[in-house]
N, C-alpha and C positions, 0 to 999 in steps of 0.2 A: 436603814432606808435602802431599797433595792437600787443598785447602780445600773447604769445604762446597758452594760454588757449582759447582766443577769436578766434584765427585763426583756431584751431582744431574744435571748436564749429561751426564756420561758414562753414568750409569745410564739416563737417558731415551733416549739413543741406542741403548743395548743392548736396552732393552725394545722400542723402536720397530722394531728389526731383526728381532725374533722372528716377527711375522706374515709379514714379507717372506720370511724363510727358509722358513717352513712352506708358503707359496704356491709356492715353487720345487720343493717335494718332490712327486713324482708318487705317486699311490696305489700301495701295494704290490700287485703282481700276480705271478702265477706265470709263469715263463719256460720251464717245461718241460711237456711233454705227459704226462698221467697216464692210463694205460690202465685201463679198468674190468675187473673180473674177469669171466670168461666165465660164461654161464648155460646150463642144460640143461633139457630136459623133466623134469618132476617136481619142479623147484625151487619154492620159495615166493616169490611176488612180492607187494609191498605196493601197495595201491591207496589213493591220497590225493587230496585236493582242495585244492590250494594257491591257487586263484583264486576264481572265482565259485561260488555255491551251485548245486546240481543241483535243478531245479524239480520233476521227477517222480520218485517213488520207484522206479518200474519201471526207470529208467535205471541205478540201482545194480545191479539184477538183470542187466540186459543187459551191463554192464561186467564183472561177476564171471563170468558165464557165458562171455563171449568169451575171457577170460583162461584159464579152465578148459579151454575147447575148444582153446586153443593148447598145452595140456599142462602148465599150472601149477597149483599150489595157491595160493590167494589169501588174503592177510591184510588185513583192512580197517583203515584208519587209525582211531584212536580218535575223531577228530573229523570223520571223513569226511562224516557226514550233518548236521553242524551248520550253522547259518545265523545270520548277523548282517547284516541288510539284504540287499544283493545278494551278499555274501561268504559263503564256506563256513566261517563261524566267525570268531572274532577273529584278529588277526594272530598273537598268541601261540599260539593253538590250531593254526592252519595250519602255522606254523613248527615247532611241536612234533611234528606228524605227520611232516614231512619229516625232521627231525633224528632222530626215533625210528626211522624205517625205515632210515636209514643206520647207526644204532647197533645195530640188531637183527641178530645173526649168523644168524638163521634166514632173513631176507629177503635174496634174492640180486639183485633188481632192483626198481625203483620205477616205477609207472605212474600218470600223472596222469589223473584221470577226465575232466576237461574244462579248457578255458581260460576265456575271458571277460574278467575284469579282476581286479586285486588282488594278483597275484604279486609285483609290485615292492615292495609294502608290507612283505613279510616278508624282503627281502634282508638288512637289518641284523641280523635275528634268526637267520640260518642259521649253524650251527657249521661253518665251512669247514675247520678243522683236523680235525674229526671225519670229514668227507668225504674228506680226504686219506688218512686212516688206513683208511677203509673204502670204497674206490672201487667203485661199483656203477653199472650202466646205469640211466639215468632217461629215460623216454620221454614225449613230449607235444609239442604245438605251439600256435600262436597266442599267447595270453598267457604260456605256458610259456617263450617266448623270453626272458623276464626271468631265469628260472632257468638256462637254458642258458648265457647270456652271463655272468651273475654267477658261476656255479660254475666255468666255464672260466677266467674272469679271475682268480679267487681261488685255484684249485687246479690248473688245467691239465687237469682231467678231461674226457675225451670223453663227450658226452651225445648224445641221439638225438632229432632233430626229426622227429616222425612221428605216427601216429594216437593220439588220446587213448583212454582206456578206453571212452568212450561213442561213439567214432567209428565209421567204417565198417570192418568187418573182412571185406571181400570177398576173393575169390580172389587178386586182384592183391596186396593188402596182406599177406595171410597168407603167400603164397609169398615175398614179399620179406622178411618178418619171419623166416621159417624160414631163408632164405638167409644173412641177416646174423647172426642170433643163434645158430642151431643148426648150420648148415653152416660158419659163420665164414669165408665166402669173401670175395673182393674183387670185388664186382659192378660192372657198368657201369650207371649210371642213365640209361636211354634211354626216351623216351616210348613208351607203347603206342599203336600205330597201327592203326586199323581203317577200311578204305576205305568199307564200306557200299555202297549202290547209287548214290552220287553219282559224277559223272564224275571229280572230283578229291577227294583226301583233305583234309578240313577240320578234323577233330577232332585235338586234341593235336599240332598242328604247332608246331615251333620256328622261330624267325627269328634268323638270324645278324646281330648288330649290328656286330661287328668280328671279322674272321677271325683264326684263330690257335689255338694250344694253349699251355697253361701249367699248371704244377703248383704247389701250395701248400696251406696250411691253409685249410679251408673254415669260415667263420664267418657268422653272420647270423640270419635268421629273419623274424618279422613286423616289417614296417617301422615301424608305429606304436609298437610296444613297444620296438623297438631304439632309435629316436631319443629316446624318453623317458628312456633311460639316459645320454644325452649329458651330459658334465660330472660324471659320478659314477664312483666307483672300480669300478663293476660293468660297465663297458664294456671289452671286451677290447682288446688291442693288435692293430690290423688291418694292421700292416706286412707287406707281401708276402703278404697273405691273398687268398683268393677269397671275395668277398662274395655271398651269396644272399639274396634278399628275396621276400616275398609279402605280400598284404594282402587285406582284404575291406571292401566298403561305404564306400570313400573316394573322394570326387570328385577328379579330376585336380589341382585347385588345392591340395588337401590333400597329395596325393602330392608335388607340387612343393615345398611348404613343408618336408616331411620330408626330401626329397632335398637341399634347400638346407641343412638342418641337418647332414646327413652331409658336405656339401661344406665348410661353414664350420668344423666341428669337426675337419677334417683327415682324416676316415676315407677319403673317396673318393680323395684324393691318395696314400694309402698302399697301396691294393689293387692287385693285378696281374691280376685276373680278376673277371668279374661274371656272375651268373646271376639272371634275374628269372623267378619262377614264375608263378603266377596271381594276378590281382587281381580277385577275384569281385565283381561289382556295383560296378565302379569307372567307370561311364560318366558323362559330364558331366551336371549338372543344368541347369535352365533359367537364363536370365539374358542377359547381353550377349555370351555366347560364352565359349569355354573352350579352353585347350590340350588336346590329347588325351594319353592316357597315353603313346603313342608319342613325341609331341613332348617331353614331360617327360623321359623316359628318354634320348632322343637328346641333349637339352641338357646333361645331367649326365655321361653315360657316354662318348659319342663323343669329346669332347675329351681323354679320358684315354688314348686310343690303345691300349687293352688288349683282349685277347680277351673277347668278351661275346656272350651270346645270351639270348633271352627265350622264354617259353612252356613252361618245364619243369614237370613234374607235381609241383609243390610248392605247398602252400597249402590253402585251404578248399575242397577238392574230394574226392569219394569215393575216388578212386584217387590215392595220393600216395606219393612217395619217402620212405624213412626215411633222413634225412641224418645221418651221424655228425658232430656239431658239434665242430670242433677236429681232425678227421682230415686226413690228407694225401690229396689227390685230384688227378687230372689233368682239366682242362677242355678239351674240344674244341668250340670255338665253331661250327665248320663242320658237324660231325656233330650238334651239340646234345646232348652227353653229358658226364657226370661219371663218373670211374672211381676207385674206391678203389685206392691204390697201396701202402699199408702196412697191416699188421695193426692191428686196433683193440681187441683184447682181450689181457689178460695170458696 
């Protein structure tokens, strides 16, 4: 018969093993790709604000009118115009609008009115099982990167990194929207080139970092937001993925720190292709000197020996690609292109 001392010792060992076991368990993630249902002109789309508050009331008008001009009926989120500090309402209110739009059978797609900050705060409040049962397109960029990655990690759903509701809906963006969502084609994302009256073309040029072509699942988004998900269950599995990144208003030393995070957490060692979009206003500030953005990217990407290019029309720019996050694409680093190679709708 086990005496009291032996029993307590064995019990302590068992209890002590519990946290060790839990640490070895990886967060549950989806291993399959979930296609959103297709949308058509005349459908109802939901307009929500999962991140920062919108400062000017006229922006709500602009967003609604743009979506109507695209051919949709628009349903406003219950808490769309709320404010709590810099946020568009409390975490619970913003999450409720997102969950509510996925649950609403009338709503066929979800458009985020803007980015900013705060989307990561609502990730634990999202009903991922509800999303699995009601797969719909969701569109936005910048801080919406948090939603793209969390939703894909938890459900496998393909989401769309592209213009926000209050973003620029110029001819380029509208034509691309029509091509992807209405024509349901498999486009090649290639920078728009305009020579102008200069001797050489300077705008929208891409630069090959490492030659080659590769196919895989495309994942990524805003670098600052993506790296903030490191160590959480909301960062997707990047094994054999093509990573795309963009950012705004970050000194190269900050880009270096964030790229270091992606290296240290194992992301960079798993990918097999890399695309860097635009880093708007990312020039070095004063001081004792700085690495350039080119230096930073070279330090982290070139040793990987994978096809890579930079300068894609992705980021905080008026004309931008609509990237289906989680879709299968082919990257051509020499041509500076991404091509969809599989259907992205049910």
